[in-house]
C-alpha positions in Angstrom: 0.0 0.0 0.0 1.6 3.3 -1.0 2.1 5.8 1.8 0.4 9.1 1.0 3.0 11.0 3.1 5.9 9.7 0.9 6.1 11.3 -2.5 6.0 9.1 -5.6 9.3 9.5 -7.4 9.0 6.6 -9.9 8.4 9.1 -12.8 11.8 10.8 -12.2 14.5 9.2 -14.3 18.1 9.0 -13.4 20.7 7.1 -11.4 20.2 8.5 -8.0 18.3 6.8 -5.2 14.6 7.3 -4.5 15.7 8.8 -1.2 17.7 11.5 -3.0 14.8 12.2 -5.4 12.5 12.6 -2.4 15.0 15.0 -0.7 14.9 17.4 -3.7 11.1 17.1 -3.9 10.9 17.8 -0.1 13.1 20.9 -0.5 11.1 22.2 -3.5 7.8 21.6 -1.6 9.2 23.5 1.4 9.9 26.6 -0.6 6.9 26.3 -2.8 4.6 25.4 0.1 4.7 29.0 1.1 1.6 31.2 1.4 -0.3 31.5 -1.8 0.5 35.2 -2.1 4.3 34.6 -1.9 6.3 35.6 -4.9 6.4 32.9 -7.6 4.7 30.2 -5.7 2.4 29.1 -8.5 5.2 29.1 -11.1 7.4 27.0 -8.7 4.7 24.5 -8.2 4.5 23.9 -11.9 8.1 23.0 -12.3 8.2 19.3 -13.1 11.3 17.3 -12.1 12.1 14.8 -14.9 15.6 13.5 -14.2 18.5 13.5 -11.7 21.9 12.0 -12.3 25.2 12.0 -10.4 28.5 10.8 -11.7 32.2 11.0 -11.2 34.3 13.1 -13.7 38.0 13.4 -13.8 39.2 16.9 -12.9 42.6 18.4 -13.6 43.1 17.7 -17.2 44.6 14.5 -18.5 46.0 13.2 -15.2 44.3 9.9 -15.9 43.1 10.0 -12.3 39.6 8.5 -11.8 37.6 9.9 -9.0 36.4 7.5 -6.3 33.2 9.5 -5.5 30.6 11.7 -7.2 31.9 15.0 -8.5 29.0 16.3 -10.7 25.3 16.2 -10.9 22.6 17.2 -13.3 18.8 17.7 -12.9 16.2 18.4 -15.6 12.9 20.2 -15.0 10.1 21.0 -17.5 7.6 23.9 -17.4 5.4 25.5 -20.0 5.5 29.3 -20.3 2.1 30.5 -19.0 0.5 34.0 -19.0 1.6 34.6 -15.4 5.2 34.1 -16.4 5.2 36.7 -19.2 6.1 40.3 -19.7 3.9 42.7 -21.8 5.4 41.2 -25.0 3.9 37.8 -24.0 7.4 36.2 -23.6 9.1 34.8 -20.5 9.7 37.7 -18.1 13.3 38.2 -17.1 12.4 38.1 -13.4 10.6 34.8 -14.0 13.7 33.3 -15.7 15.7 34.3 -12.5 13.0 32.7 -10.3 13.2 29.4 -12.4 17.0 29.4 -12.2 17.1 29.6 -8.4 15.3 26.3 -7.4 16.5 24.4 -10.4 20.1 25.2 -9.8 19.7 24.3 -6.2 18.3 20.9 -7.1 21.5 19.9 -8.8 23.6 21.2 -5.8 21.4 19.4 -3.3 21.5 16.1 -5.2 25.3 16.2 -5.4 25.4 17.1 -1.7 23.3 14.0 -0.9 25.7 11.8 -2.9 28.6 13.3 -1.0 26.8 13.2 2.4 27.0 16.9 3.0 24.4 19.6 3.6 24.3 21.8 0.5 21.3 24.1 0.9 22.1 27.8 1.3 21.3 31.3 0.1 22.1 33.0 -3.1 25.4 34.8 -3.4 25.3 35.7 -7.0 23.3 35.0 -10.1 24.4 35.9 -13.7 21.9 35.3 -16.5 22.3 35.8 -20.2 19.1 36.1 -22.3 19.8 34.6 -25.7 16.3 34.5 -27.2 12.7 35.3 -26.1 10.6 32.3 -25.1 7.0 32.9 -26.2 3.9 32.0 -24.1 3.0 28.3 -24.7 6.7 27.2 -25.2 7.6 24.1 -23.3 10.9 24.7 -21.6 13.5 22.2 -20.4 15.7 23.5 -17.5 19.0 21.7 -17.3 21.1 22.4 -14.2 24.6 21.0 -13.7 26.9 21.5 -10.7 30.1 23.4 -11.3 31.7 23.7 -7.8 31.0 22.5 -4.3 33.7 23.2 -1.7 33.6 24.7 1.7 30.6 27.0 2.0 30.4 27.9 -1.7 28.2 26.0 -4.2 27.8 26.9 -7.9 25.7 25.5 -10.7 25.1 26.4 -14.4 21.6 26.4 -15.9 20.3 26.4 -19.4 16.7 27.1 -20.2 16.0 25.4 -23.5 13.1 24.8 -25.8 12.0 21.2 -25.2 11.1 20.7 -28.9 13.7 22.6 -30.9 16.6 22.7 -28.4 16.9 26.5 -28.9 18.7 28.1 -26.0 16.7 30.9 -24.3 18.6 31.6 -21.1 22.0 30.5 -19.7 23.0 31.2 -16.1 25.5 30.7 -13.4 24.2 30.7 -9.8 26.4 30.6 -6.7 25.1 30.0 -3.2 26.7 30.1 0.2 25.9 27.6 2.9 24.6 29.3 6.1 23.8 27.8 9.4 20.1 28.2 10.4 19.5 31.1 12.8 18.2 30.1 16.2 14.4 30.0 16.3 14.1 29.7 12.5 12.0 27.1 10.9 14.2 24.1 10.1 14.7 23.1 6.5 13.9 19.5 5.4 16.6 17.2 6.7 18.7 14.7 4.7 17.1 11.3 4.5 
């Protein structure tokens, strides 16, 4: 009998455990479970996680050294550009693109953190977006986030917002976060599983 309190992750493809998939969904639900009038809540709830993967990649050029643990992760989300995501030109609003980059990039960082056994949530330190092309209302977007750097308190991921059907690149971004300890008395974030 399925437990209604445990999210179904069978539709999410990839090589990470169901536990790690649930961790990302729990964190997304925490931030998108905010009050209905909070900024971007409805957009965030429409982001659909499609895949999560973690792998080891050799760093440092041609050293021939093979890593013994995960060093990179990638997550893929999908969302269709709706009216509440658009500017007056009926294309994806720049602020909405920023909003999409934030949780999607964090998902890749959190998944790698889970594989490494470290806490990787945090707050934004910097976000650099490049708008390449306007995404019209009704466009189905694929949001691909890949980790770049996780060391100490700094975590960085790159994000590409792409047309799901044509592979046109609409937005590319680099998002860096910094890990902070929760303030005393603050609501705890979802814990690692």
